[in-house]
N, CA, C and O atoms as a GROMACS GRO file, in nm:
protein
  500
    1UNK      N    1  -0.374   0.776   1.476
    1UNK     CA    2  -0.486   0.791   1.387
    1UNK      C    3  -0.462   0.708   1.261
    1UNK      O    4  -0.349   0.701   1.212
    2UNK      N    5  -0.565   0.647   1.210
    2UNK     CA    6  -0.560   0.569   1.087
    2UNK      C    7  -0.647   0.638   0.982
    2UNK      O    8  -0.739   0.713   1.016
    3UNK      N    9  -0.618   0.611   0.856
    3UNK     CA   10  -0.696   0.666   0.746
    3UNK      C   11  -0.738   0.554   0.654
    3UNK      O   12  -0.657   0.468   0.619
    4UNK      N   13  -0.865   0.554   0.615
    4UNK     CA   14  -0.916   0.454   0.522
    4UNK      C   15  -0.977   0.521   0.401
    4UNK      O   16  -1.040   0.626   0.412
    5UNK      N   17  -0.958   0.460   0.287
    5UNK     CA   18  -1.008   0.513   0.160
    5UNK      C   19  -1.074   0.400   0.082
    5UNK      O   20  -1.025   0.287   0.083
    6UNK      N   21  -1.184   0.429   0.016
    6UNK     CA   22  -1.248   0.328  -0.067
    6UNK      C   23  -1.221   0.359  -0.213
    6UNK      O   24  -1.204   0.474  -0.253
    7UNK      N   25  -1.216   0.253  -0.293
    7UNK     CA   26  -1.203   0.265  -0.438
    7UNK      C   27  -1.340   0.233  -0.495
    7UNK      O   28  -1.397   0.127  -0.468
    8UNK      N   29  -1.392   0.324  -0.572
    8UNK     CA   30  -1.529   0.312  -0.623
    8UNK      C   31  -1.526   0.294  -0.774
    8UNK      O   32  -1.457   0.369  -0.844
    9UNK      N   33  -1.599   0.198  -0.823
    9UNK     CA   34  -1.618   0.180  -0.967
    9UNK      C   35  -1.748   0.250  -1.003
    9UNK      O   36  -1.857   0.200  -0.974
   10UNK      N   37  -1.737   0.365  -1.066
   10UNK     CA   38  -1.856   0.444  -1.095
   10UNK      C   39  -1.941   0.382  -1.205
   10UNK      O   40  -2.062   0.400  -1.207
   11UNK      N   41  -1.878   0.308  -1.297
   11UNK     CA   42  -1.956   0.242  -1.404
   11UNK      C   43  -2.052   0.139  -1.347
   11UNK      O   44  -2.165   0.127  -1.393
   12UNK      N   45  -2.007   0.066  -1.246
   12UNK     CA   46  -2.092  -0.037  -1.186
   12UNK      C   47  -2.158   0.010  -1.058
   12UNK      O   48  -2.231  -0.067  -0.994
   13UNK      N   49  -2.134   0.134  -1.019
   13UNK     CA   50  -2.190   0.189  -0.895
   13UNK      C   51  -2.162   0.094  -0.778
   13UNK      O   52  -2.253   0.058  -0.703
   14UNK      N   53  -2.035   0.055  -0.766
   14UNK     CA   54  -1.999  -0.043  -0.662
   14UNK      C   55  -1.865  -0.008  -0.601
   14UNK      O   56  -1.782   0.059  -0.663
   15UNK      N   57  -1.845  -0.055  -0.478
   15UNK     CA   58  -1.714  -0.044  -0.415
   15UNK      C   59  -1.624  -0.150  -0.476
   15UNK      O   60  -1.663  -0.266  -0.490
   16UNK      N   61  -1.502  -0.108  -0.514
   16UNK     CA   62  -1.410  -0.199  -0.583
   16UNK      C   63  -1.295  -0.244  -0.493
   16UNK      O   64  -1.232  -0.346  -0.520
   17UNK      N   65  -1.266  -0.168  -0.388
   17UNK     CA   66  -1.155  -0.204  -0.301
   17UNK      C   67  -1.131  -0.097  -0.197
   17UNK      O   68  -1.212  -0.006  -0.180
   18UNK      N   69  -1.018  -0.109  -0.127
   18UNK     CA   70  -0.984  -0.010  -0.025
   18UNK      C   71  -0.833   0.004  -0.010
   18UNK      O   72  -0.755  -0.083  -0.049
   19UNK      N   73  -0.795   0.116   0.046
   19UNK     CA   74  -0.656   0.144   0.084
   19UNK      C   75  -0.662   0.200   0.225
   19UNK      O   76  -0.751   0.278   0.258
   20UNK      N   77  -0.566   0.160   0.308
   20UNK     CA   78  -0.561   0.215   0.443
   20UNK      C   79  -0.418   0.250   0.481
   20UNK      O   80  -0.322   0.182   0.443
   21UNK      N   81  -0.406   0.357   0.556
   21UNK     CA   82  -0.279   0.397   0.617
   21UNK      C   83  -0.300   0.384   0.767
   21UNK      O   84  -0.384   0.452   0.824
   22UNK      N   85  -0.224   0.295   0.830
   22UNK     CA   86  -0.248   0.263   0.971
   22UNK      C   87  -0.119   0.271   1.052
   22UNK      O   88  -0.008   0.280   0.998
   23UNK      N   89  -0.138   0.266   1.182
   23UNK     CA   90  -0.026   0.265   1.278
   23UNK      C   91   0.074   0.378   1.252
   23UNK      O   92   0.195   0.357   1.249
   24UNK      N   93   0.021   0.496   1.234
   24UNK     CA   94   0.106   0.612   1.209
   24UNK      C   95   0.185   0.645   1.335
   24UNK      O   96   0.129   0.656   1.444
   25UNK      N   97   0.314   0.658   1.319
   25UNK     CA   98   0.402   0.696   1.429
   25UNK      C   99   0.462   0.832   1.392
   25UNK      O  100   0.527   0.846   1.288
   26UNK      N  101   0.441   0.929   1.475
   26UNK     CA  102   0.491   1.065   1.451
   26UNK      C  103   0.628   1.084   1.517
   26UNK      O  104   0.697   0.986   1.544
   27UNK      N  105   0.665   1.206   1.542
   27UNK     CA  106   0.796   1.235   1.600
   27UNK      C  107   0.904   1.214   1.496
   27UNK      O  108   0.884   1.243   1.378
   28UNK      N  109   1.019   1.164   1.537
   28UNK     CA  110   1.130   1.150   1.443
   28UNK      C  111   1.107   1.037   1.340
   28UNK      O  112   1.180   1.028   1.242
   29UNK      N  113   1.008   0.952   1.362
   29UNK     CA  114   0.986   0.837   1.273
   29UNK      C  115   0.902   0.874   1.151
   29UNK      O  116   0.941   0.842   1.039
   30UNK      N  117   0.787   0.940   1.169
   30UNK     CA  118   0.697   0.982   1.061
   30UNK      C  119   0.670   0.868   0.962
   30UNK      O  120   0.689   0.883   0.841
   31UNK      N  121   0.625   0.755   1.015
   31UNK     CA  122   0.609   0.634   0.935
   31UNK      C  123   0.472   0.573   0.959
   31UNK      O  124   0.406   0.600   1.059
   32UNK      N  125   0.429   0.488   0.864
   32UNK     CA  126   0.300   0.420   0.877
   32UNK      C  127   0.301   0.294   0.791
   32UNK      O  128   0.390   0.272   0.708
   33UNK      N  129   0.199   0.211   0.814
   33UNK     CA  130   0.178   0.091   0.734
   33UNK      C  131   0.074   0.120   0.627
   33UNK      O  132  -0.018   0.199   0.647
   34UNK      N  133   0.091   0.054   0.514
   34UNK     CA  134  -0.002   0.068   0.403
   34UNK      C  135  -0.068  -0.067   0.379
   34UNK      O  136   0.001  -0.168   0.361
   35UNK      N  137  -0.200  -0.070   0.378
   35UNK     CA  138  -0.274  -0.190   0.347
   35UNK      C  139  -0.370  -0.162   0.233
   35UNK      O  140  -0.417  -0.049   0.218
   36UNK      N  141  -0.399  -0.264   0.153
   36UNK     CA  142  -0.487  -0.243   0.039
   36UNK      C  143  -0.541  -0.377  -0.009
   36UNK      O  144  -0.481  -0.482   0.012
   37UNK      N  145  -0.656  -0.370  -0.076
   37UNK     CA  146  -0.716  -0.490  -0.132
   37UNK      C  147  -0.819  -0.451  -0.237
   37UNK      O  148  -0.891  -0.352  -0.222
   38UNK      N  149  -0.826  -0.530  -0.344
   38UNK     CA  150  -0.931  -0.515  -0.443
   38UNK      C  151  -1.034  -0.624  -0.418
   38UNK      O  152  -0.999  -0.735  -0.378
   39UNK      N  153  -1.159  -0.593  -0.439
   39UNK     CA  154  -1.265  -0.690  -0.422
   39UNK      C  155  -1.277  -0.776  -0.549
   39UNK      O  156  -1.241  -0.732  -0.658
   40UNK      N  157  -1.326  -0.898  -0.533
   40UNK     CA  158  -1.340  -0.991  -0.644
   40UNK      C  159  -1.416  -0.928  -0.760
   40UNK      O  160  -1.520  -0.863  -0.740
   41UNK      N  161  -1.364  -0.946  -0.879
   41UNK     CA  162  -1.427  -0.893  -0.999
   41UNK      C  163  -1.372  -0.759  -1.043
   41UNK      O  164  -1.405  -0.712  -1.152
   42UNK      N  165  -1.288  -0.696  -0.960
   42UNK     CA  166  -1.233  -0.564  -0.994
   42UNK      C  167  -1.081  -0.567  -1.013
   42UNK      O  168  -1.019  -0.463  -1.033
   43UNK      N  169  -1.022  -0.686  -1.008
   43UNK     CA  170  -0.877  -0.697  -1.020
   43UNK      C  171  -0.832  -0.666  -1.163
   43UNK      O  172  -0.909  -0.676  -1.259
   44UNK      N  173  -0.705  -0.628  -1.174
   44UNK     CA  174  -0.636  -0.610  -1.302
   44UNK      C  175  -0.702  -0.508  -1.395
   44UNK      O  176  -0.705  -0.526  -1.517
   45UNK      N  177  -0.755  -0.403  -1.336
   45UNK     CA  178  -0.815  -0.295  -1.416
   45UNK      C  179  -0.740  -0.164  -1.399
   45UNK      O  180  -0.777  -0.062  -1.458
   46UNK      N  181  -0.634  -0.166  -1.319
   46UNK     CA  182  -0.555  -0.044  -1.299
   46UNK      C  183  -0.603   0.042  -1.184
   46UNK      O  184  -0.541   0.144  -1.154
   47UNK      N  185  -0.713   0.003  -1.120
   47UNK     CA  186  -0.766   0.084  -1.010
   47UNK      C  187  -0.666   0.098  -0.896
   47UNK      O  188  -0.646   0.207  -0.843
   48UNK      N  189  -0.603  -0.012  -0.859
   48UNK     CA  190  -0.515  -0.008  -0.742
   48UNK      C  191  -0.389   0.073  -0.769
   48UNK      O  192  -0.344   0.146  -0.681
   49UNK      N  193  -0.332   0.062  -0.887
   49UNK     CA  194  -0.213   0.142  -0.919
   49UNK      C  195  -0.248   0.290  -0.908
   49UNK      O  196  -0.173   0.369  -0.850
   50UNK      N  197  -0.360   0.326  -0.965
   50UNK     CA  198  -0.403   0.466  -0.958
   50UNK      C  199  -0.427   0.508  -0.813
   50UNK      O  200  -0.378   0.612  -0.768
   51UNK      N  201  -0.503   0.426  -0.739
   51UNK     CA  202  -0.539   0.461  -0.601
   51UNK      C  203  -0.415   0.472  -0.513
   51UNK      O  204  -0.402   0.568  -0.437
   52UNK      N  205  -0.324   0.376  -0.521
   52UNK     CA  206  -0.203   0.384  -0.438
   52UNK      C  207  -0.119   0.504  -0.475
   52UNK      O  208  -0.062   0.569  -0.387
   53UNK      N  209  -0.110   0.536  -0.603
   53UNK     CA  210  -0.037   0.656  -0.643
   53UNK      C  211  -0.093   0.781  -0.577
   53UNK      O  212  -0.018   0.865  -0.527
   54UNK      N  213  -0.225   0.793  -0.578
   54UNK     CA  214  -0.292   0.909  -0.516
   54UNK      C  215  -0.271   0.909  -0.365
   54UNK      O  216  -0.238   1.012  -0.307
   55UNK      N  217  -0.290   0.794  -0.301
   55UNK     CA  218  -0.281   0.786  -0.155
   55UNK      C  219  -0.138   0.810  -0.108
   55UNK      O  220  -0.117   0.876  -0.006
   56UNK      N  221  -0.041   0.757  -0.178
   56UNK     CA  222   0.099   0.780  -0.139
   56UNK      C  223   0.132   0.929  -0.153
   56UNK      O  224   0.202   0.984  -0.069
   57UNK      N  225   0.084   0.993  -0.257
   57UNK     CA  226   0.104   1.138  -0.271
   57UNK      C  227   0.046   1.211  -0.150
   57UNK      O  228   0.109   1.302  -0.095
   58UNK      N  229  -0.073   1.172  -0.109
   58UNK     CA  230  -0.136   1.235   0.007
   58UNK      C  231  -0.057   1.209   0.135
   58UNK      O  232  -0.048   1.296   0.222
   59UNK      N  233   0.000   1.088   0.147
   59UNK     CA  234   0.081   1.056   0.265
   59UNK      C  235   0.199   1.152   0.276
   59UNK      O  236   0.234   1.195   0.386
   60UNK      N  237   0.259   1.186   0.164
   60UNK     CA  238   0.373   1.279   0.168
   60UNK      C  239   0.326   1.422   0.189
   60UNK      O  240   0.375   1.492   0.278
   61UNK      N  241   0.232   1.465   0.108
   61UNK     CA  242   0.194   1.607   0.106
   61UNK      C  243   0.104   1.649   0.221
   61UNK      O  244   0.128   1.753   0.282
   62UNK      N  245   0.001   1.571   0.251
   62UNK     CA  246  -0.096   1.611   0.352
   62UNK      C  247  -0.064   1.556   0.491
   62UNK      O  248  -0.076   1.626   0.591
   63UNK      N  249  -0.022   1.430   0.496
   63UNK     CA  250   0.006   1.369   0.626
   63UNK      C  251   0.150   1.391   0.671
   63UNK      O  252   0.186   1.363   0.786
   64UNK      N  253   0.233   1.441   0.581
   64UNK     CA  254   0.374   1.472   0.610
   64UNK      C  255   0.452   1.350   0.660
   64UNK      O  256   0.540   1.361   0.745
   65UNK      N  257   0.418   1.233   0.605
   65UNK     CA  258   0.491   1.112   0.641
   65UNK      C  259   0.624   1.106   0.565
   65UNK      O  260   0.639   1.167   0.460
   66UNK      N  261   0.716   1.032   0.620
   66UNK     CA  262   0.847   1.012   0.557
   66UNK      C  263   0.858   0.873   0.496
   66UNK      O  264   0.933   0.853   0.400
   67UNK      N  265   0.784   0.776   0.552
   67UNK     CA  266   0.801   0.636   0.513
   67UNK      C  267   0.669   0.562   0.520
   67UNK      O  268   0.590   0.581   0.613
   68UNK      N  269   0.644   0.476   0.420
   68UNK     CA  270   0.530   0.385   0.421
   68UNK      C  271   0.582   0.243   0.402
   68UNK      O  272   0.673   0.219   0.321
   69UNK      N  273   0.525   0.149   0.476
   69UNK     CA  274   0.565   0.009   0.468
   69UNK      C  275   0.445  -0.076   0.433
   69UNK      O  276   0.337  -0.060   0.490
   70UNK      N  277   0.465  -0.167   0.337
   70UNK     CA  278   0.362  -0.265   0.298
   70UNK      C  279   0.420  -0.404   0.320
   70UNK      O  280   0.530  -0.433   0.273
   71UNK      N  281   0.349  -0.488   0.391
   71UNK     CA  282   0.392  -0.626   0.415
   71UNK      C  283   0.310  -0.718   0.326
   71UNK      O  284   0.187  -0.719   0.332
   72UNK      N  285   0.380  -0.795   0.243
   72UNK     CA  286   0.316  -0.873   0.137
   72UNK      C  287   0.360  -1.018   0.146
   72UNK      O  288   0.479  -1.046   0.164
   73UNK      N  289   0.266  -1.110   0.132
   73UNK     CA  290   0.302  -1.251   0.129
   73UNK      C  291   0.388  -1.278   0.005
   73UNK      O  292   0.356  -1.230  -0.104
   74UNK      N  293   0.497  -1.352   0.021
   74UNK     CA  294   0.592  -1.373  -0.089
   74UNK      C  295   0.530  -1.430  -0.216
   74UNK      O  296   0.581  -1.404  -0.325
   75UNK      N  297   0.423  -1.507  -0.207
   75UNK     CA  298   0.359  -1.565  -0.324
   75UNK      C  299   0.263  -1.472  -0.396
   75UNK      O  300   0.207  -1.510  -0.498
   76UNK      N  301   0.244  -1.353  -0.346
   76UNK     CA  302   0.150  -1.258  -0.406
   76UNK      C  303   0.221  -1.175  -0.512
   76UNK      O  304   0.254  -1.058  -0.491
   77UNK      N  305   0.244  -1.238  -0.627
   77UNK     CA  306   0.322  -1.175  -0.734
   77UNK      C  307   0.259  -1.045  -0.785
   77UNK      O  308   0.331  -0.951  -0.816
   78UNK      N  309   0.127  -1.040  -0.792
   78UNK     CA  310   0.059  -0.919  -0.840
   78UNK      C  311   0.085  -0.800  -0.749
   78UNK      O  312   0.114  -0.690  -0.796
   79UNK      N  313   0.075  -0.822  -0.619
   79UNK     CA  314   0.097  -0.714  -0.524
   79UNK      C  315   0.243  -0.670  -0.523
   79UNK      O  316   0.272  -0.551  -0.513
   80UNK      N  317   0.334  -0.765  -0.533
   80UNK     CA  318   0.476  -0.731  -0.538
   80UNK      C  319   0.507  -0.649  -0.663
   80UNK      O  320   0.577  -0.548  -0.655
   81UNK      N  321   0.454  -0.691  -0.778
   81UNK     CA  322   0.476  -0.615  -0.902
   81UNK      C  323   0.418  -0.474  -0.890
   81UNK      O  324   0.476  -0.378  -0.939
   82UNK      N  325   0.303  -0.462  -0.825
   82UNK     CA  326   0.239  -0.332  -0.807
   82UNK      C  327   0.328  -0.238  -0.726
   82UNK      O  328   0.355  -0.126  -0.770
   83UNK      N  329   0.373  -0.281  -0.610
   83UNK     CA  330   0.453  -0.190  -0.527
   83UNK      C  331   0.588  -0.160  -0.591
   83UNK      O  332   0.641  -0.050  -0.576
   84UNK      N  333   0.645  -0.256  -0.663
   84UNK     CA  334   0.771  -0.229  -0.735
   84UNK      C  335   0.750  -0.119  -0.839
   84UNK      O  336   0.834  -0.030  -0.853
   85UNK      N  337   0.638  -0.126  -0.911
   85UNK     CA  338   0.605  -0.024  -1.011
   85UNK      C  339   0.597   0.114  -0.948
   85UNK      O  340   0.634   0.213  -1.010
   86UNK      N  341   0.548   0.120  -0.826
   86UNK     CA  342   0.530   0.248  -0.758
   86UNK      C  343   0.657   0.298  -0.689
   86UNK      O  344   0.658   0.409  -0.635
   87UNK      N  345   0.764   0.218  -0.691
   87UNK     CA  346   0.890   0.263  -0.634
   87UNK      C  347   0.924   0.206  -0.497
   87UNK      O  348   1.024   0.246  -0.438
   88UNK      N  349   0.844   0.113  -0.446
   88UNK     CA  350   0.877   0.049  -0.318
   88UNK      C  351   0.997  -0.044  -0.337
   88UNK      O  352   1.018  -0.098  -0.446
   89UNK      N  353   1.074  -0.061  -0.231
   89UNK     CA  354   1.188  -0.153  -0.232
   89UNK      C  355   1.170  -0.256  -0.121
   89UNK      O  356   1.119  -0.225  -0.014
   90UNK      N  357   1.214  -0.379  -0.149
   90UNK     CA  358   1.206  -0.481  -0.045
   90UNK      C  359   1.315  -0.456   0.057
   90UNK      O  360   1.432  -0.440   0.022
   91UNK      N  361   1.275  -0.451   0.183
   91UNK     CA  362   1.369  -0.424   0.292
   91UNK      C  363   1.399  -0.547   0.376
   91UNK      O  364   1.502  -0.551   0.443
   92UNK      N  365   1.312  -0.646   0.373
   92UNK     CA  366   1.337  -0.761   0.458
   92UNK      C  367   1.228  -0.865   0.447
   92UNK      O  368   1.138  -0.856   0.363
   93UNK      N  369   1.240  -0.963   0.534
   93UNK     CA  370   1.149  -1.077   0.534
   93UNK      C  371   1.110  -1.107   0.678
   93UNK      O  372   1.196  -1.112   0.767
   94UNK      N  373   0.982  -1.127   0.702
   94UNK     CA  374   0.932  -1.152   0.837
   94UNK      C  375   0.862  -1.288   0.842
   94UNK      O  376   0.748  -1.299   0.797
   95UNK      N  377   0.928  -1.390   0.897
   95UNK     CA  378   0.862  -1.520   0.911
   95UNK      C  379   0.744  -1.512   1.009
   95UNK      O  380   0.751  -1.440   1.109
   96UNK      N  381   0.638  -1.585   0.980
   96UNK     CA  382   0.520  -1.593   1.067
   96UNK      C  383   0.476  -1.454   1.114
   96UNK      O  384   0.454  -1.432   1.233
   97UNK      N  385   0.463  -1.364   1.022
   97UNK     CA  386   0.436  -1.223   1.052
   97UNK      C  387   0.290  -1.196   1.089
   97UNK      O  388   0.262  -1.118   1.181
   98UNK      N  389   0.197  -1.261   1.018
   98UNK     CA  390   0.056  -1.227   1.033
   98UNK      C  391  -0.028  -1.355   1.026
   98UNK      O  392  -0.004  -1.442   0.943
   99UNK      N  393  -0.126  -1.364   1.116
   99UNK     CA  394  -0.213  -1.481   1.117
   99UNK      C  395  -0.330  -1.459   1.021
   99UNK      O  396  -0.411  -1.368   1.039
  100UNK      N  397  -0.336  -1.543   0.918
  100UNK     CA  398  -0.439  -1.533   0.815
  100UNK      C  399  -0.505  -1.670   0.801
  100UNK      O  400  -0.436  -1.770   0.782
  101UNK      N  401  -0.636  -1.673   0.810
  101UNK     CA  402  -0.707  -1.799   0.796
  101UNK      C  403  -0.664  -1.904   0.897
  101UNK      O  404  -0.664  -2.024   0.867
  102UNK      N  405  -0.626  -1.860   1.016
  102UNK     CA  406  -0.589  -1.953   1.121
  102UNK      C  407  -0.445  -2.002   1.119
  102UNK      O  408  -0.407  -2.085   1.202
  103UNK      N  409  -0.364  -1.951   1.026
  103UNK     CA  410  -0.222  -1.992   1.026
  103UNK      C  411  -0.132  -1.871   1.010
  103UNK      O  412  -0.169  -1.771   0.948
  104UNK      N  413  -0.013  -1.883   1.067
  104UNK     CA  414   0.084  -1.774   1.061
  104UNK      C  415   0.153  -1.775   0.925
  104UNK      O  416   0.205  -1.877   0.881
  105UNK      N  417   0.152  -1.660   0.860
  105UNK     CA  418   0.206  -1.648   0.723
  105UNK      C  419   0.328  -1.556   0.721
  105UNK      O  420   0.332  -1.453   0.789
  106UNK      N  421   0.426  -1.597   0.641
  106UNK     CA  422   0.544  -1.514   0.619
  106UNK      C  423   0.507  -1.395   0.531
  106UNK      O  424   0.413  -1.402   0.451
  107UNK      N  425   0.582  -1.287   0.547
  107UNK     CA  426   0.562  -1.168   0.465
  107UNK      C  427   0.696  -1.106   0.431
  107UNK      O  428   0.792  -1.114   0.508
  108UNK      N  429   0.702  -1.044   0.315
  108UNK     CA  430   0.817  -0.962   0.277
  108UNK      C  431   0.782  -0.817   0.310
  108UNK      O  432   0.668  -0.774   0.291
  109UNK      N  433   0.880  -0.743   0.361
  109UNK     CA  434   0.859  -0.603   0.396
  109UNK      C  435   0.904  -0.514   0.280
  109UNK      O  436   1.020  -0.518   0.238
  110UNK      N  437   0.813  -0.437   0.230
  110UNK     CA  438   0.840  -0.342   0.122
  110UNK      C  439   0.816  -0.201   0.176
  110UNK      O  440   0.721  -0.180   0.252
  111UNK      N  441   0.899  -0.107   0.137
  111UNK     CA  442   0.881   0.030   0.188
  111UNK      C  443   0.920   0.131   0.081
  111UNK      O  444   0.994   0.102  -0.013
  112UNK      N  445   0.868   0.250   0.100
  112UNK     CA  446   0.902   0.364   0.015
  112UNK      C  447   0.921   0.484   0.105
  112UNK      O  448   0.852   0.500   0.205
  113UNK      N  449   1.015   0.569   0.068
  113UNK     CA  450   1.040   0.693   0.140
  113UNK      C  451   0.992   0.810   0.057
  113UNK      O  452   0.990   0.804  -0.066
  114UNK      N  453   0.953   0.916   0.124
  114UNK     CA  454   0.911   1.037   0.054
  114UNK      C  455   1.024   1.090  -0.033
  114UNK      O  456   0.999   1.158  -0.133
  115UNK      N  457   1.147   1.060   0.002
  115UNK     CA  458   1.264   1.108  -0.071
  115UNK      C  459   1.316   1.009  -0.174
  115UNK      O  460   1.419   1.034  -0.238
  116UNK      N  461   1.248   0.895  -0.192
  116UNK     CA  462   1.292   0.795  -0.289
  116UNK      C  463   1.289   0.853  -0.431
  116UNK      O  464   1.196   0.925  -0.467
  117UNK      N  465   1.392   0.821  -0.511
  117UNK     CA  466   1.394   0.874  -0.649
  117UNK      C  467   1.273   0.832  -0.731
  117UNK      O  468   1.224   0.911  -0.812
  118UNK      N  469   1.225   0.711  -0.712
  118UNK     CA  470   1.109   0.662  -0.786
  118UNK      C  471   0.985   0.662  -0.698
  118UNK      O  472   0.898   0.577  -0.713
  119UNK      N  473   0.977   0.756  -0.608
  119UNK     CA  474   0.864   0.762  -0.516
  119UNK      C  475   0.732   0.768  -0.593
  119UNK      O  476   0.723   0.831  -0.698
  120UNK      N  477   0.632   0.701  -0.540
  120UNK     CA  478   0.498   0.703  -0.600
  120UNK      C  479   0.445   0.845  -0.610
  120UNK      O  480   0.345   0.868  -0.677
  121UNK      N  481   0.510   0.939  -0.544
  121UNK     CA  482   0.466   1.079  -0.555
  121UNK      C  483   0.478   1.126  -0.698
  121UNK      O  484   0.413   1.224  -0.736
  122UNK      N  485   0.560   1.059  -0.779
  122UNK     CA  486   0.576   1.100  -0.918
  122UNK      C  487   0.474   1.032  -1.011
  122UNK      O  488   0.466   1.067  -1.128
  123UNK      N  489   0.397   0.936  -0.958
  123UNK     CA  490   0.295   0.869  -1.039
  123UNK      C  491   0.180   0.966  -1.062
  123UNK      O  492   0.128   1.025  -0.968
  124UNK      N  493   0.142   0.984  -1.185
  124UNK     CA  494   0.033   1.074  -1.218
  124UNK      C  495  -0.098   0.996  -1.222
  124UNK      O  496  -0.111   0.901  -1.298
  125UNK      N  497  -0.195   1.038  -1.140
  125UNK     CA  498  -0.324   0.967  -1.142
  125UNK      C  499  -0.400   0.994  -1.271
  125UNK      O  500  -0.510   0.942  -1.290
   0.00000   0.00000   0.00000
């Protein structure tokens, strides 16, 4: 099962972005992938930091997950800074991980555990 969430800008009555938890694996793994994106014009307003903090809390408390992984292109400094702020750690590097715009792109693997000292569970929305 996958979960999708929208980020809504109530001032502009518009959708501002989304967060998704996908490829959930239960059993001894209790892990999933985290995907997210802000729509043009809504970047750098703090929406995503707030939304990821809330969604990661839900992943621990409601979905009972142990681990979330986000795969980020190495040149995406904003996204890397965001996940670092929330307590994610870089675990590895995946060459030609995902096909985007017709070409295979490298990604860095970032993850957070429910038991991490700086877990996003401590971020207050």
